[in-house]
One Martini backbone bead per residue (centre of mass of N, CA, C, O) as a GRO file, in nm:
protein
  303
    1UNK     BB    1  -3.185   0.140   2.380
    2UNK     BB    2  -3.339  -0.110   2.564
    3UNK     BB    3  -3.223  -0.394   2.771
    4UNK     BB    4  -3.242  -0.655   2.955
    5UNK     BB    5  -3.095  -0.838   3.170
    6UNK     BB    6  -2.983  -1.146   3.186
    7UNK     BB    7  -3.050  -1.466   3.253
    8UNK     BB    8  -3.021  -1.759   3.355
    9UNK     BB    9  -3.103  -2.070   3.266
   10UNK     BB   10  -3.224  -2.149   3.540
   11UNK     BB   11  -3.420  -1.906   3.559
   12UNK     BB   12  -3.574  -1.952   3.299
   13UNK     BB   13  -3.676  -2.238   3.368
   14UNK     BB   14  -3.837  -2.148   3.617
   15UNK     BB   15  -4.031  -1.952   3.475
   16UNK     BB   16  -4.152  -2.162   3.283
   17UNK     BB   17  -4.258  -2.352   3.503
   18UNK     BB   18  -4.433  -2.137   3.656
   19UNK     BB   19  -4.606  -2.087   3.376
   20UNK     BB   20  -4.665  -2.405   3.270
   21UNK     BB   21  -4.430  -2.529   3.114
   22UNK     BB   22  -4.334  -2.779   2.952
   23UNK     BB   23  -4.065  -2.926   2.817
   24UNK     BB   24  -4.191  -2.969   2.540
   25UNK     BB   25  -4.303  -2.678   2.492
   26UNK     BB   26  -4.038  -2.525   2.537
   27UNK     BB   27  -3.877  -2.666   2.311
   28UNK     BB   28  -4.063  -2.589   2.080
   29UNK     BB   29  -4.051  -2.277   2.116
   30UNK     BB   30  -3.751  -2.248   2.086
   31UNK     BB   31  -3.741  -2.354   1.793
   32UNK     BB   32  -3.957  -2.161   1.671
   33UNK     BB   33  -3.820  -1.890   1.731
   34UNK     BB   34  -3.547  -1.947   1.587
   35UNK     BB   35  -3.665  -2.012   1.309
   36UNK     BB   36  -3.811  -1.745   1.263
   37UNK     BB   37  -3.561  -1.562   1.284
   38UNK     BB   38  -3.393  -1.702   1.060
   39UNK     BB   39  -3.606  -1.679   0.817
   40UNK     BB   40  -3.739  -1.365   0.870
   41UNK     BB   41  -3.594  -1.179   1.111
   42UNK     BB   42  -3.901  -1.060   1.127
   43UNK     BB   43  -4.160  -1.118   1.384
   44UNK     BB   44  -4.458  -1.138   1.501
   45UNK     BB   45  -4.657  -1.297   1.724
   46UNK     BB   46  -4.899  -1.330   1.536
   47UNK     BB   47  -4.740  -1.447   1.298
   48UNK     BB   48  -4.627  -1.687   1.455
   49UNK     BB   49  -4.901  -1.816   1.519
   50UNK     BB   50  -4.979  -1.856   1.223
   51UNK     BB   51  -4.743  -2.045   1.162
   52UNK     BB   52  -4.822  -2.261   1.366
   53UNK     BB   53  -5.092  -2.334   1.227
   54UNK     BB   54  -4.958  -2.423   0.964
   55UNK     BB   55  -4.774  -2.639   1.085
   56UNK     BB   56  -5.007  -2.827   1.199
   57UNK     BB   57  -5.091  -2.919   0.903
   58UNK     BB   58  -4.801  -3.083   0.865
   59UNK     BB   59  -4.745  -3.125   1.180
   60UNK     BB   60  -4.674  -3.221   1.479
   61UNK     BB   61  -4.800  -3.045   1.779
   62UNK     BB   62  -4.843  -2.864   2.031
   63UNK     BB   63  -5.086  -2.722   2.226
   64UNK     BB   64  -5.138  -2.376   2.147
   65UNK     BB   65  -5.145  -2.033   2.229
   66UNK     BB   66  -5.102  -1.704   2.205
   67UNK     BB   67  -5.033  -1.666   2.508
   68UNK     BB   68  -4.785  -1.853   2.498
   69UNK     BB   69  -4.612  -1.678   2.311
   70UNK     BB   70  -4.610  -1.427   2.488
   71UNK     BB   71  -4.495  -1.552   2.748
   72UNK     BB   72  -4.233  -1.660   2.622
   73UNK     BB   73  -4.124  -1.384   2.526
   74UNK     BB   74  -4.105  -1.246   2.802
   75UNK     BB   75  -3.900  -1.448   2.922
   76UNK     BB   76  -3.681  -1.462   2.672
   77UNK     BB   77  -3.585  -1.168   2.686
   78UNK     BB   78  -3.370  -1.281   2.919
   79UNK     BB   79  -3.224  -1.438   2.708
   80UNK     BB   80  -2.957  -1.612   2.549
   81UNK     BB   81  -2.992  -1.561   2.201
   82UNK     BB   82  -3.072  -1.521   1.845
   83UNK     BB   83  -3.279  -1.316   1.981
   84UNK     BB   84  -3.503  -1.040   2.005
   85UNK     BB   85  -3.741  -0.859   2.218
   86UNK     BB   86  -3.964  -0.603   2.095
   87UNK     BB   87  -4.138  -0.342   2.102
   88UNK     BB   88  -4.269  -0.185   1.843
   89UNK     BB   89  -4.235   0.126   1.950
   90UNK     BB   90  -3.912   0.082   1.973
   91UNK     BB   91  -3.862   0.040   1.656
   92UNK     BB   92  -4.131   0.189   1.568
   93UNK     BB   93  -4.313   0.520   1.467
   94UNK     BB   94  -4.615   0.453   1.300
   95UNK     BB   95  -4.868   0.329   1.476
   96UNK     BB   96  -4.918   0.004   1.389
   97UNK     BB   97  -4.877  -0.128   1.645
   98UNK     BB   98  -4.922  -0.311   1.913
   99UNK     BB   99  -4.989  -0.303   2.229
  100UNK     BB  100  -4.780  -0.451   2.413
  101UNK     BB  101  -4.670  -0.777   2.413
  102UNK     BB  102  -4.838  -0.867   2.154
  103UNK     BB  103  -4.660  -0.645   1.970
  104UNK     BB  104  -4.411  -0.794   1.945
  105UNK     BB  105  -4.076  -0.839   1.823
  106UNK     BB  106  -3.887  -1.077   1.646
  107UNK     BB  107  -3.524  -1.044   1.634
  108UNK     BB  108  -3.253  -1.089   1.476
  109UNK     BB  109  -2.936  -1.013   1.567
  110UNK     BB  110  -2.823  -0.935   1.276
  111UNK     BB  111  -3.038  -0.674   1.254
  112UNK     BB  112  -2.869  -0.546   1.490
  113UNK     BB  113  -2.700  -0.265   1.521
  114UNK     BB  114  -2.402  -0.147   1.684
  115UNK     BB  115  -2.448   0.117   1.505
  116UNK     BB  116  -2.633   0.369   1.501
  117UNK     BB  117  -2.911   0.248   1.371
  118UNK     BB  118  -3.025  -0.048   1.501
  119UNK     BB  119  -3.305  -0.057   1.291
  120UNK     BB  120  -3.240  -0.031   0.984
  121UNK     BB  121  -3.273  -0.328   0.878
  122UNK     BB  122  -3.562  -0.359   0.976
  123UNK     BB  123  -3.687  -0.136   0.802
  124UNK     BB  124  -3.601  -0.253   0.527
  125UNK     BB  125  -3.769  -0.511   0.559
  126UNK     BB  126  -4.057  -0.394   0.639
  127UNK     BB  127  -4.095  -0.226   0.372
  128UNK     BB  128  -4.170  -0.520   0.214
  129UNK     BB  129  -4.411  -0.560   0.421
  130UNK     BB  130  -4.724  -0.642   0.430
  131UNK     BB  131  -4.990  -0.679   0.640
  132UNK     BB  132  -5.119  -0.930   0.455
  133UNK     BB  133  -4.876  -1.099   0.459
  134UNK     BB  134  -4.785  -1.432   0.421
  135UNK     BB  135  -4.592  -1.659   0.551
  136UNK     BB  136  -4.400  -1.906   0.461
  137UNK     BB  137  -4.423  -2.266   0.506
  138UNK     BB  138  -4.185  -2.476   0.587
  139UNK     BB  139  -4.179  -2.813   0.635
  140UNK     BB  140  -3.863  -2.765   0.759
  141UNK     BB  141  -3.864  -2.540   0.976
  142UNK     BB  142  -3.713  -2.675   1.245
  143UNK     BB  143  -3.417  -2.684   1.092
  144UNK     BB  144  -3.381  -2.347   1.126
  145UNK     BB  145  -3.181  -2.305   1.415
  146UNK     BB  146  -2.910  -2.245   1.323
  147UNK     BB  147  -2.622  -2.116   1.239
  148UNK     BB  148  -2.526  -1.975   0.937
  149UNK     BB  149  -2.206  -1.977   0.997
  150UNK     BB  150  -2.192  -2.313   1.005
  151UNK     BB  151  -2.176  -2.349   0.723
  152UNK     BB  152  -1.993  -2.444   0.458
  153UNK     BB  153  -2.041  -2.194   0.280
  154UNK     BB  154  -1.954  -1.985   0.496
  155UNK     BB  155  -1.669  -2.097   0.550
  156UNK     BB  156  -1.565  -2.064   0.258
  157UNK     BB  157  -1.609  -1.758   0.244
  158UNK     BB  158  -1.430  -1.685   0.485
  159UNK     BB  159  -1.167  -1.804   0.368
  160UNK     BB  160  -1.156  -1.615   0.128
  161UNK     BB  161  -1.151  -1.343   0.272
  162UNK     BB  162  -0.895  -1.413   0.446
  163UNK     BB  163  -0.694  -1.443   0.186
  164UNK     BB  164  -0.710  -1.156   0.143
  165UNK     BB  165  -0.564  -0.843   0.051
  166UNK     BB  166  -0.457  -0.522   0.143
  167UNK     BB  167  -0.360  -0.285  -0.134
  168UNK     BB  168  -0.463  -0.022  -0.086
  169UNK     BB  169  -0.425   0.321   0.005
  170UNK     BB  170  -0.730   0.307   0.102
  171UNK     BB  171  -1.008   0.358   0.311
  172UNK     BB  172  -1.318   0.422   0.226
  173UNK     BB  173  -1.362   0.496  -0.064
  174UNK     BB  174  -1.560   0.790  -0.109
  175UNK     BB  175  -1.589   0.851   0.182
  176UNK     BB  176  -1.596   1.051   0.465
  177UNK     BB  177  -1.382   0.823   0.606
  178UNK     BB  178  -1.144   0.851   0.444
  179UNK     BB  179  -0.817   0.677   0.450
  180UNK     BB  180  -0.533   0.560   0.524
  181UNK     BB  181  -0.366   0.249   0.479
  182UNK     BB  182  -0.231   0.081   0.763
  183UNK     BB  183  -0.283  -0.236   0.634
  184UNK     BB  184  -0.098  -0.273   0.413
  185UNK     BB  185  -0.055  -0.626   0.326
  186UNK     BB  186  -0.287  -0.744   0.476
  187UNK     BB  187  -0.499  -0.954   0.588
  188UNK     BB  188  -0.837  -0.950   0.655
  189UNK     BB  189  -0.801  -1.135   0.926
  190UNK     BB  190  -0.579  -0.901   1.048
  191UNK     BB  191  -0.796  -0.660   1.048
  192UNK     BB  192  -0.875  -0.421   1.287
  193UNK     BB  193  -1.210  -0.306   1.246
  194UNK     BB  194  -1.463  -0.112   1.115
  195UNK     BB  195  -1.740  -0.025   1.001
  196UNK     BB  196  -1.886   0.216   0.823
  197UNK     BB  197  -2.100   0.293   1.037
  198UNK     BB  198  -1.895   0.324   1.269
  199UNK     BB  199  -1.714   0.538   1.140
  200UNK     BB  200  -1.938   0.754   1.104
  201UNK     BB  201  -2.005   0.780   1.403
  202UNK     BB  202  -1.727   0.876   1.497
  203UNK     BB  203  -1.719   1.134   1.328
  204UNK     BB  204  -1.964   1.276   1.454
  205UNK     BB  205  -1.854   1.253   1.766
  206UNK     BB  206  -1.594   1.438   1.753
  207UNK     BB  207  -1.748   1.709   1.841
  208UNK     BB  208  -1.789   1.527   2.114
  209UNK     BB  209  -1.575   1.429   2.350
  210UNK     BB  210  -1.757   1.259   2.538
  211UNK     BB  211  -1.903   1.084   2.324
  212UNK     BB  212  -1.646   0.984   2.186
  213UNK     BB  213  -1.521   0.829   2.425
  214UNK     BB  214  -1.769   0.647   2.474
  215UNK     BB  215  -1.781   0.517   2.191
  216UNK     BB  216  -1.499   0.389   2.189
  217UNK     BB  217  -1.555   0.208   2.432
  218UNK     BB  218  -1.801   0.054   2.308
  219UNK     BB  219  -1.642  -0.034   2.031
  220UNK     BB  220  -1.395  -0.200   2.122
  221UNK     BB  221  -1.554  -0.487   2.139
  222UNK     BB  222  -1.648  -0.466   1.812
  223UNK     BB  223  -1.392  -0.531   1.692
  224UNK     BB  224  -1.306  -0.660   1.374
  225UNK     BB  225  -1.250  -0.819   1.111
  226UNK     BB  226  -1.285  -0.772   0.780
  227UNK     BB  227  -1.389  -1.060   0.723
  228UNK     BB  228  -1.624  -1.057   0.929
  229UNK     BB  229  -1.771  -0.814   0.811
  230UNK     BB  230  -1.816  -0.928   0.527
  231UNK     BB  231  -1.994  -1.166   0.610
  232UNK     BB  232  -2.213  -1.000   0.754
  233UNK     BB  233  -2.287  -0.821   0.507
  234UNK     BB  234  -2.356  -1.047   0.313
  235UNK     BB  235  -2.585  -1.162   0.482
  236UNK     BB  236  -2.760  -0.908   0.492
  237UNK     BB  237  -2.804  -0.876   0.187
  238UNK     BB  238  -2.917  -1.161   0.131
  239UNK     BB  239  -3.164  -1.135   0.329
  240UNK     BB  240  -3.275  -0.874   0.154
  241UNK     BB  241  -3.245  -1.003  -0.165
  242UNK     BB  242  -2.955  -1.033  -0.259
  243UNK     BB  243  -2.866  -1.166  -0.580
  244UNK     BB  244  -2.623  -1.252  -0.758
  245UNK     BB  245  -2.522  -0.975  -0.916
  246UNK     BB  246  -2.600  -0.787  -0.679
  247UNK     BB  247  -2.418  -0.921  -0.467
  248UNK     BB  248  -2.149  -0.891  -0.612
  249UNK     BB  249  -2.149  -0.582  -0.619
  250UNK     BB  250  -2.160  -0.541  -0.313
  251UNK     BB  251  -1.897  -0.695  -0.243
  252UNK     BB  252  -1.704  -0.524  -0.407
  253UNK     BB  253  -1.757  -0.266  -0.241
  254UNK     BB  254  -1.660  -0.384   0.029
  255UNK     BB  255  -1.369  -0.453  -0.057
  256UNK     BB  256  -1.289  -0.159  -0.126
  257UNK     BB  257  -1.305  -0.045   0.164
  258UNK     BB  258  -1.042  -0.257   0.237
  259UNK     BB  259  -0.838  -0.272  -0.020
  260UNK     BB  260  -0.944  -0.504  -0.205
  261UNK     BB  261  -0.796  -0.701  -0.465
  262UNK     BB  262  -0.875  -0.876  -0.775
  263UNK     BB  263  -0.857  -1.126  -0.981
  264UNK     BB  264  -1.008  -1.315  -1.215
  265UNK     BB  265  -1.007  -1.579  -1.048
  266UNK     BB  266  -1.128  -1.455  -0.787
  267UNK     BB  267  -1.389  -1.363  -0.916
  268UNK     BB  268  -1.493  -1.646  -0.989
  269UNK     BB  269  -1.481  -1.762  -0.703
  270UNK     BB  270  -1.680  -1.567  -0.575
  271UNK     BB  271  -1.928  -1.633  -0.748
  272UNK     BB  272  -1.943  -1.932  -0.663
  273UNK     BB  273  -1.969  -1.890  -0.354
  274UNK     BB  274  -2.227  -1.711  -0.366
  275UNK     BB  275  -2.408  -1.916  -0.508
  276UNK     BB  276  -2.398  -2.132  -0.287
  277UNK     BB  277  -2.483  -1.957  -0.050
  278UNK     BB  278  -2.771  -1.868  -0.167
  279UNK     BB  279  -2.879  -2.168  -0.219
  280UNK     BB  280  -2.844  -2.256   0.110
  281UNK     BB  281  -2.988  -1.996   0.207
  282UNK     BB  282  -3.202  -1.808   0.358
  283UNK     BB  283  -3.334  -1.524   0.188
  284UNK     BB  284  -3.640  -1.465   0.179
  285UNK     BB  285  -3.767  -1.297   0.453
  286UNK     BB  286  -4.073  -1.289   0.361
  287UNK     BB  287  -4.082  -1.640   0.333
  288UNK     BB  288  -3.821  -1.837   0.365
  289UNK     BB  289  -3.676  -1.871   0.100
  290UNK     BB  290  -3.480  -1.995  -0.112
  291UNK     BB  291  -3.339  -1.931  -0.409
  292UNK     BB  292  -3.410  -2.199  -0.537
  293UNK     BB  293  -3.714  -2.172  -0.473
  294UNK     BB  294  -3.764  -1.905  -0.624
  295UNK     BB  295  -3.687  -2.007  -0.907
  296UNK     BB  296  -3.895  -2.233  -0.918
  297UNK     BB  297  -4.142  -2.050  -0.883
  298UNK     BB  298  -4.091  -1.871  -1.133
  299UNK     BB  299  -4.129  -2.097  -1.341
  300UNK     BB  300  -4.425  -2.169  -1.268
  301UNK     BB  301  -4.546  -1.867  -1.312
  302UNK     BB  302  -4.441  -1.861  -1.631
  303UNK     BB  303  -4.623  -2.101  -1.766
   0.00000   0.00000   0.00000
């Protein structure tokens, strides 16, 4: 997986100006790209342009063409932002994508895995999207540009994960990388660990000393606390459509990986926190609806 080295903000601004983008148009596209990545996770440039046309029916917006979206994507591929821009055939090899820049996918950074198959989450998401499916346009579309981890619900969930202790005898119980818990008695926010995918990658590479040493060096900067990994994994599952009881089951399995055990009161607290989290976060990445919106829609369609 290759990705070009980023430009400075000053250089990006110069390229946008040289390409003929006014400050107003550049600011609008910046917000539109970030909102698209936040709400849908993965979206092609053609789909994004279709969203833009839907948006113009609801709100005032600058007059833009598909070529403007393509040009902006090519330039901001070199920017440090919340999304990456990849050619379709670099992400998937099914021969369905368009060739060239126009076939590029805008992918939220959260869906690009740091270890193993970097596009595994992208494949899982796109497997549920039919070619003819139209993405839902939220009237408040451009308000969805901020980091989801900055919400009060996410911060409360992070505080809860951080307060739990690892009390189990082993880590990654039942997995091929299961081992003794050297962090027993520590809080989850104090445990510098790898995710399960990263641990499994390390195990595979142990057979090749050179690749193993290189992988450890690459992963050294990616080591996070168990609490941070839990929040990231929770967000990933929630964005892929896991809600309510399914999400609770997934989170319990994640907690077990890091030796965390909860009492009945903590179980109830977790369920409440996850309920608030999923109700306030864009969940269904296929259409950008929150879970509250999905439930309301389900009621209407069942009448």
